[in-house]
N, C-alpha and C positions, 0 to 999 in steps of 0.2 A: 279819095273819091267817095261821094255820098250822093244820094238822091231821095226825093220823096216818092211815096207810093200811094196811089189813089185807086180804091176799089169802088166801082160805080155800078150799083144794081146788079151785082153778080149772082146768077143762079147756076146751079150745076146738077145735072141728073145722071144717074147710072141706070139705064133702062127705065124702069118705072119708079125707081127710088130717087127722091129729091134730097141731095146731100147738102145743098146750100139754098136758102130762100132769100133772094133779093138782099144781098149783103152790101152795105155801104160802109167804107172805112177809109179814113185819111191818115196817113203816116207822114210825119214831118221828116225831112232830111236829117240824119244823125240821131234819130230816136231809137231807143231800145224798146221794142214792142214785144209783148208776150201774148201768144194766143193760148188761152187756158180753157180746159173743159174736159169732160169725161170721154172715154172711148166712144167713137161714133158721132161726136158732136159736130164734126165738119172742119176742125182746125187743120188737120193734115191736108185735106182736100183744098182748103183755101191757100195753104202754103204752096202746094203743088201748082195751083193756078198762078200764083205770083211768080213762081219759077219757070212757068211755061211747060210743065210736064202734062198738064191738062188744059184744054181750051174750054172756057166756060160756055155753058149752053146759052146763056144770055149775059149781057153786061160787058163792061170794059175794065181793062187793067192798064193804068198809066204809071210809068216809071220815069221820074224826072220830067213829067209833063208830056212824054211821048207815049203814044198808044202802042202797047206791047201785047194786046189781046191775042193776036194770031202769030206772034213771033216765037220761034222755038227756043229751047233753053240755051243752046250754044250762042245764039245771037242776042241774048239779053245781058244787061250789065249786072247780072246776079250770079252768085255761087251758092251751092247748097252743101251743108255739112250734115252728114247722117249719123245716126246713133252708132252704127258699127264701124265708123271711121274709114273703112275701105282703103287702108294703106296697102301698098304693094310690098309683099313680104320679101321679095328678092332685091329690093332697092334700099339704098341707104336712106337715112332720114332726109339728108340734103336733097337727094334725087327725088324723093317723094314730094317734098315741098316745091321743088322746081318743075314738077311734071306739067302742071297747067301752063307754065311759061314756055316750056318746050313745045307743047301743042300749039302755042300761038306764034312760034317761030322766033322766040327771043334767043339771042346768041348764048353760047355756053358760059362765057365769063360773066355776062350780065345776069343770067338766071342763077348762077352759083352765088354771086354777091347778094342777090335778092333773097335767095333761100337762107343764107346765113344770117341776113338781117332779120328775117322772120323768126328763125330759130332762136336768135338772141332775144327777140321780143317776148317769146314764151319761155325763156329761161333754159333753153336746150342747146345753146351755141357750142358747147363742148362735146356734144353727142352727135354731131352731124354725120359721122361716118358709121354710126351704128345701124343695125337693122331693127325693124319694128318689134320682133319677138324678144329683143333684149330690154324692152321698156316695160314699165308698169302701165296699168290702164289709164291713169291720169296723164302720164307722159305721152301715150299714144293719142289721147284726146288733144293735147297741146299741139302735137305735130299736125293733126288733121285741121286744127284751127289755123295754124301757120300756113298750110297749103291753101286753104280757102282764101285767106287774105293776101297771099302772094300775088294774085292776079289783079289786085286792086279793084274788087267789085264795088259798084255803087250801093248794092244791097246784099247783105249776107243772110241767107235763110238757114235756120238751124232746126233740125227735126229731132227733138228729144236727145240732144247730144250728150247729156249727163246721165241718161237713164241707166247705163250699165255700171255706174260707179257706186261704191258703197257710200253710206251716209256721210261719214267724216270727209272723205275725198270729194264728194259731190258739193258739200258746203264750201270747201276750199276752192274748188273750181268755179263755183258761182261768183265768188269774190274776184277771182282772176279774170273771168270772162267779162265782168262788168268793167274792171279796170282797163282791160285791153280795148273794149269798145269805146270807152271814153278817150283813150289815147289816139286811136286811129280815126274816130269820128264817123265810121261807116254806119249806115242804117242797118240795124239788126232786127230780124223778125224771127222769133224763137217760139217753138211749139213745145208745150209740156202739159202734163196732167197734174203736176205737183204744185200745190198752192204755195207752199213755203218757197220753192224755187222761184216762182213768179214774183212773189213779194220781194225777194232778195235782189233781183236783177232788173226788173222792169222800170222804165219811165212811165209807161202806161200798160195796163192789163186789159185784154179783150176777153171777157168771159163769154164762151159760146155754149149753146145748148140746142140740140136738134136742128142744126143748120142755120141758127140765127144768133145774132149778137145780143146777149142779155144786158151787158153793161160794158162800157169802155171808160176807163178813168185811171187816175194814179192809184198805186197800191192803197194809199190812205183812203181815197174816195170809195174804192170798191169794197174795202174791208169795213169801214166805219159807216158808210152811207150807201149800202147796196140798193140798186133800183128795183130788183125783183126778188121774190122769195127764193127762187133758184140760186141767184147770185149770192144771196145771204147765206144759204145752207152750204153752197159749194166752197165758199171762201172761209174755211175753218168751221168750228162748231157754233151752233146757235141754239139757244133755249127759246122755244116758241110757247107763248102763253096766250090762249084765246081769251079775248075780252069782249063781253057783250056790250052793246050800245047802252051807255048810261051806267055801266058797272065800274066801280072804282078799280083802277089798275093796281092798287096796293094789294088786293085780294084779302087783306087783313082788316079792312074797315076804315082806314084813314082816307082823307079826301084825296081824290086824284086830280091831276091836271086835266083840263078838258081835252088836250091833244092826245092823251093816253086812253081815251074812251073809244071802244069799238074796234073790231078787227083783230089783228094778231100783233101782240107785243113781242118783239124779238130782242134778246139780250145775249151778248157774247159772254162766255164764262168769266172773263175778267171784269165784266160789268155787273156782276152779282157779288155782293160782299156784306160785311157786317155794318157798313155805313154806306150811305148813298143819298140820292135825291128823292126817292120815294120808297115806301115800304112794300115788300112782297108778302109780308106776313111771316108767321113762324113756320119753321121747317125742322125736320129731324135728320141728322147726318146718318146716312146709310153706310157709307164706307169712303175711305180716302187713300190717296197714294201720294208719295212725296216725289216731286220731279226736279228737285234742286232749286230752281228759281221760284217754285210755288207748290202749294198743296192742291191737288186736283180732287175736289170734294163732290160727292154725289148726295144731294139732299132730296128728301121727300116732303113736300108741303103738307102741313097738318090738315089743311082744308081739302086737299086732293091727294091722298097718300098713294094713289096709283100712278101719279106723275113723278118725274124725276128731273131735277134741275142740276146742272153741272156748274160749279163755281171754282175759280182759281183764287185761292186765298194766300196771303203772304206767308213767308217762311216761319215767322215767329208765332203764328196762330196755333194754339194747342187745343184741339178738339178730338173727341173720341166717338166712335160709332154709338148712336143712341142719344147723343147730346142734342138738345133743342135750342135753337137760336132764332132771332129775328133777322131775316135777310132783307137787303135793300138793293135797289137797282139804280143804274145811271146810264146815260148815253143810249136810250132805247131807239130802236128802229120800228116804225109802225107801218103795217101794210093793211089796206082795207080788206074786208072779209072776202070780197070777190076777186082779189089779186090772184094771178095764176101761180 
């Protein structure tokens, strides 16, 4: 089962505080959408409105083309998976997974079969008789996912479900979550503040800030071509270089492309190196750290030693603090001076 979700001019206020400002968003059936942003940006409020836990102050919510704006959570074709999993400690894993089916009046044999099918999908078919306390955090997360999918929702809502896991397990579960979503074809709407997590699992990322959508696009679009300075800074690191109108973007005196004149020149750390499309001038290495796949280098431009540029240089580069090199840039993102 799967369905589209359409958010039309949704606003939401808590007393005098406006949590969402006229949000419009269209989600295709079967998409994996990630709502990404800092705490307080409105992403969880929007998820709660899709799930029916909040009724928007203004606007409409359509699921599968049907108006669900004033329909309660129990009567929507949605299921929500929370960060704390909320498994029943006294029940076996199979009974936990079958609980939603039991509440819907599904017979014992049918719900048992469905529960075991779901546990098999998440790799826990041999643990159906165990209790939640006998499992690791990652295994409990899988059980919660199996329970959410057992009722065949059209839309699965995930509220930071991986937030309680350690880094290695979180990365493993990101891969598994994406694989399961592709297998079942259900529309997933996932909330997180973790940029790396969003990049790993999303078909499209919705970057939110102060109750508004800053950018909606594929991970590549949002990372490489951010629409706003906030989106650029939030999606990983960004070096910002102010360029006056008519000033060469090279900062070192070589001719600049006209498109690079004026405003703010933004470069990802991997877009600064010892070769590139245009010169940034000479800089001195302040310090560096080895991260396995690259050297994370902090440079201070000779023309402006109070500034710092971060560059990711290849493994084989041998530089030491104090070394002076000419740096180059590529794949710039340019924002006009008056951009928010």
